[in-house]
N, C-alpha and C positions, 0 to 999 in steps of 0.2 A: 629881403623879406618876402619877395615874390615866391621864393622856394617853399614858403608855407603852403602854397597851393597844392603841392604834391604830397604833403604830409598826411592829410586825411585818407589818402589812398595807400601810401607806402607803409604807414604804421600798422594798420590791421593786416595788411598783406604779409609783411615780413614776420610779424608775431604769429600769424596763422601758420606760416611755413615752418617756423621753429616748433610750434606745438605738434605738428605732425610727427616729429621725431620723438616727442615725449608724450605720446597719446595715452600711455598707461598711467602717467603720473597726474592724477586728477587734481590734487592740491595745486601743483605748479601751473596746470592749465587754467584753473580758476583765477589765480593771482595774476598771471600774465595777460589773460583776456581782459580782466577788469582794468589793469594798468593801461593796456592798449586803447581801450575805449575812453578812459579818463583823459589820456593824452590827446586823443582825437578831439574830444570835447574842448579841451583847453586851446588847441590850435584853431578850432572853429571860432571860438570866442575872440582870439587874436585877429583872425581874418575879418570878422565882422567889424571890429574896431578900425582895422586898416582900410577897409573899403569905405567905412563911414568918413574917414579923414581924407583919403586920397582917391576915391572913386574905384571903378572896376579894375581888378588886378588880373594880369595875364602872365603866363609862363610858357616860353617856347622851348620845348625839350631839345637838347642837343645843340642849341644855338641856332637852329634853322629858323629863318624868319617866316611868318605866316604869309601865304597859306601853304608853304611847302613842308613845314615841320608839323610836329604834334603839339597842338595848342591846349593849354589848360586855362580856363577863364573862370574867375570868381566874381560874380556880381552879388549884390545884397540878397537877392532872391535865393541863389544857390547857397550862400553862406548861412543864412537863417535855417535853411533846410538841413544843412550839415550839423548845426548845433542841436537841433531838435532830434535828428536821427541819433546822435550820440547819446542824448539823454534817455530816449526810449530804449536804445540798445543796452545801456547800463542797467536800467530797471528790469528789463526782460532777462538779462543775463543773471542778475541777482536772484530773480524768481526761479530761474532754471537750476540753481545750485541744489536746492532740496527736492525739486520735483522731477528732474530728468534722472532716470535710473543710472546706477554706476556702470552698468553694461553699455548703455547708450553713450554715456560720457566717454568711455574708452574707445568708442567707435567713431572718433573724430568729430564729436559734436562741436567742441570749441573751435577747432580750425575752420570748420564749415560755417559756423556762426560769424567768425571774423571775415571769411571770404565773402559772405553775403553782404556784410557792411562795406567791404572794399568795393564791391560792384555798385552798391547804391551810391556811395560817396563819389565814385568815379563818374557815374551817370550825371550827377549834379555838376561836376566840374569840367568835364571834357568840352572842348570847343570844336570837336571833329565828329562828323556824323558816323563814320565807320567805327570810331572808338566808342561812340555811344552804343552801337550794336555789340561791341566786344564786352563792355561793362554790363550791359543787359544780360548777355550770355553767362558772364561770371556769376552774377547773383542768382540767375535762374538755375544753373547747374548745382550750386550750393543748395538752393531751395528744393530741387528734385530729391536730394538725399534727405534733407531735413524733414520733408513732408512724410517720408516713409519711416522716420525714426520711431521705433516701437514695434513695427512689423505686424500690426493688427490687420485683419483681412479688409476692414473698411478703409483703412489708410491706403492700402495697396490699390484698392479699387478707385478711390478718389484721386490718387497720385497719377494713375494712368490718364484720367481725364485732364488733369492739370498739365501733365507733361506733353500730351498730344496737342492740346490747345496752344501751348507756348511754342512747340516746334512749328506748327502751322504759322503762328504769328511771326516767328523769327524768319521763316522762309519769305513771307511777304515783306518783312523788313529789308532783307537782302535784295529783293526785287526792286523795292523803292530806292535803295541806295544806288543800285546799278542804273536805273532809269535817270535818276537825278544827276549822276556823274556823266552819263552820256549826253545829257542836255546842257549841263553847265561846265563840265570839265574840272570840277572841284568838289571836295567834301568838307572843307572848312566852313563852319557855320556862318561866320562873318562874311567870308568870300561868297558863299551861296546867297546870302542876303543881298550883297552888292550885285551879283550877276543877274539875279531874278528881278531886282529893281530896275536894272539897266535894260533888260530884254522885255520886261513886262510879263505878268503872270497870265500867260495864254491858256488855252484849253488843255494843252498837254500837261503843263505844270500844275494846273488845278486838279487834273486827274491824278497826278502823282501825289498831290497834297491829300486827296481822299484815300489813296493807298496807305499813306503814313497814318492817317486818321484811323483806319481800320486796325492797323498794327497796334497803335497806342491805346485805342479803345479796348482792344482785347486785353492788353496789359493792365489797364486801369479799371476794367469792369464797367465801362461806359456802354450801356445797353447790352453789349456782348458779355454778359456776366453769368452765363449758364454754368460755367465751371466753378464759380467762386463760392457759393454756399457750402457745397460739400468739401471743397479743398481747404477752406479756412476753418471748418469745424472738425476735421479729422485728426490733425497732428496734436501732440502734447501742447498744453496751454501756453508755455513760454514761446514756442515756435508759432502757434496760431496768432499770438499777440503781436509778434514782430512782423508777421506777414500782413496782418490787418493794418498795422500802423504804417508800414513802409512800402510794401510792394506795389499796391495800387497807386500810391503817391508818386512813385517813379514814373509810371505811365502818365499821370496827371502832369507832372513836371515836364515831360517830353512834349505833351500837347501844348502846354503853355509856351515852351521854348520855340517850337516849330511854327506856331501860329501867331506869335508876336514878333519873331525875328525874321522868318523866311516867307511863310505863306500868309501874309497879312494884307495883300493887295486887293483881294476880292471878297471882302467880309460879307457882302450881300449874298454870296453863294456859300462859302466855306463856314463862316461863323453862324449863319442862319441854320445850316444843317447840323452843326455842332449843338446849337441851342435846342433843336428838336430832339436830338439824341439825349441831351441832358434832361429835358422835360419827361421823356418816356422812361428814362432810367429812374428818376425820382418817383414817378407814379408806380412803376412795377416794383421797385424796391420797397415802397411804402405798403403796397398790397401784401408783399411777402412778410414784412415786419409785423403787420397786425394779424396776419392769417395763421401764423404758426404758434404752436405751444411748446416748441423745443427751444430752450434757452440759447443754444449755439446758433440755431437758424435765425432767431430774432436779431442777435448781434451781427451776424454776417449780412443780413439784409439792411441793417442800418449803415453798414460800410458802403453798400451800394447807393443808398439815398445820398450820403455825403459826397460821393463822387459826382453825381449829377448836380448837386448844389454848388460845389466848388467850380465846376466847369461853367455854370451859369454866369459866374463873375467874369470869366474870360470872355464869354460871348458879348458882354456889354461893351467891352473895349473902352471903358471909362475909367478915370482915376479912382472913383469911388468903388466901382465893381471889382477892379483888379486888386485894390487895397483890401477889400472885403474878402476876396478869394484867398489872398495870402494870409490874412488873419485867421480865416476859417481853416485853411490847410494846416497851419501850425497847430491850431487848437485840435484839429481832428487827429493828427498824428499822436498827440499826447492822450487824448480822450479815448481813442480806439484801443490803444495799448492798455489803458486803465480798465475799461469795461471788459475787455477780453481776459485780463488777469483776474478780475473779480468774478466773472462768469466761470472761469476755469476753477477758481477756488470753491465756488458753490458746488460745482460738479464733483470736485475732490472731496468735499465734506459729505455730500449726500449720496454719491454714487450714481446719480441720474441727472439728465438734462431736461426731463419732462416736468414742466412747471406744475402740472396737476399732481405731482408726487412730492412737491417741495412746499414748505410753508413755515413761517414764523422764525426764520433764521436770525432776524434782528434781535430776538430775545437773548440768544446765547452769543451772538457775534455782532454786537452793536456797531463796532468800528467799521466792519465790512459793510453793513447795511447802510450806514449814513454816508460812507464814502461813495457807495453806488448811487445813493440819492443825489449827492452833489454832482456826480458825473452825468446823471440823467438830466438834471436841470440845465447843466451846461450844454448838453447836446440839443436840448430844446431851444436854447438861446435866452434863458432868463437872466436879466441883468443882476449883478455886474459880473457874471461868470464868463468864462473865456469864449463861449460860442456866441455871445450877444452881439459884439461889434461886427464880427464877420457877417452875420445874418443881416444886420441893419444895412451895412455898406453894399453887400451883394444885391439886396432888394432895391436899394436906392439906385445902384448902377444900372440894373435892368430896366427900371422905370425911366431913368434919364435917357437910356438908349432907345426907348420906345418898345421894349420887349415886356409889355405889361403882363402878357400871358405867361411868360417864363417866370417873372417875379411872383405872380400869383400862385403858380404851381409850386414854387419854392416855399411859400407860406403854408400851402396845404400840406406839403411834405413835412413841415415842422409839426403839424398836428399828428401825422402818422408816427413821427418819432415820439411825441408826447404819449400817445396812446400805447405804443409798444413798450416804452420804457416804464410807464406806470403799471401796465399789465405785469411786466416782469417783477417790478418792485413789490406790488401788492400780493402777488402769488408766491414769490420766493422768500421775501423778507417779512411781510406783514402777516397778520393772522395768527392762528394757533400753531404752536410747535408740534410737528408731526413726529420728529425723531428724538429719541432720548439721547443723552450724551454718549451712552454706550453704543447706540445704534449708528452713530456717525462713523463713516468709514475712513475719514481722514482728519487731519488737524490743520490749524492755521499757523502752526509754529514755523517761523522763518518766511512766511508768505506775505505778511502784512507790511513789512518794511518797504519793498518796491512799490506796493500799491499806495502807501502813504506818500512816498516821494513823488509819484505821478500826480496824486491829488493836490499836493502842495504846489507843484509846477503849474497845474491847470488853474488853480486859484490865483497864483501870481500872474499868470498870463491874462486873466480877466481883470482882477483888481488893479494890477500894474500896467494896464494896456497903454496908458499915457506914456509910460517909460519906453515902450517899443514903437510908439506911433511914428517917430522920425525914421526909424529903420524900415518899417513897412512902407511908408510913403516913398522913401528913396527906392526901394525895390520895385514899387509900382511904376514910378517914373522911368526907371531904367528899362522895364519891360515895354512900356509904351513909346519909348524913343530908341529904336534899333540903332540909330547912329551912334549912341553912346557906347554900345557894345562893339560896334564895328571900329570906331575910333580907338578904343582901348586895345583891340587886337592888333591893329596895323600901325599904331604909333610906337 
């Protein structure tokens, strides 16, 4: 059964390679891509059940024992992220069917989409630092092409910023890997944890920890988010939604993994600094969200706010804070995909993202309007929707840890989210209808199904929170006890 660990990586990778051969057969590409993602979701569900029953699962490729071989490790945290990744990817793929042009679909859209999911899944499962770099590069290379899909001048301009930023980040990543290997003689995550615990996290190792923090902060949009608003608002809607839902979350995952498993010995230095980054990120993201009148910009700045809020849970290093961060991370992956798909649909209908030129859409498209309203309330944290528990537990965790200022800023950030989402709702959906049916430049045909699916999942995550409480608690306990991860790898 441990072979299940490799399946979420192998399935989309192999199907993506097959689709390269049949890149002109759009129907076959759609069917096989959807099958690949459904199979990945099913395997992720099986993995969650197996980890729930038997604890953390490991796989040593080629039969080489850790730390000499290539390790894949599945704990509850990574397994939950795998499942939500598959759900988001399925919905974004279905949305792409009618919205991505046939020309773009023949230009390897579906293989690239699957390669991106391969890289994301591999990042969640790898137990080796160098392979984490490899999987990062895999989904980044796929994203470099996807962000330019459509060939508009604005896309090309924003893609250059996105690509150069990630190239710089990847260079720092390799530097960090080299320094850490020279100090410890290993790149296996569990072995690194042992070596640093034995030697002590001295000044040199703490410096390397900050180097990795810079790398993953760039990936996650933690303070260093100058590239994010333009990059996430430029590509087609389905691609922007998958970027918003997944790519920053891989950076967040890496920060969680590194600073709970390896660099957790000097929290008064590392975690305090991370907390300051999170606070500034929430403040700047909030200012951006309330200051713009461009629909896409408002949504992307809300991505930035959520990054800071999730990281605040990590900083607390408490069971409540970590549990809240996991709850909110799962919620945020779903909800960001949802609001980006809705926002893209609004632009598709009206031909503009300027809120001052949009009004009254709820009169002709009530389903779209009310699903956005539900998503907005969930982002704010209104009970019993999916964002509520995460916000409560993160705030509780920061208060328990004595970071009252960080918890307070998180609550203020919720007000920023409320203001920006209500501004968007009141201007885009409420009020008098500006466009006649004939003046609408697009249609919702084929677009509401994936939006409805994500809305249902979000509602289920909130109303059925008690059903996943045990899984989230187990994930938090595993993160707070590195010995469980180490024991699973070496046993």
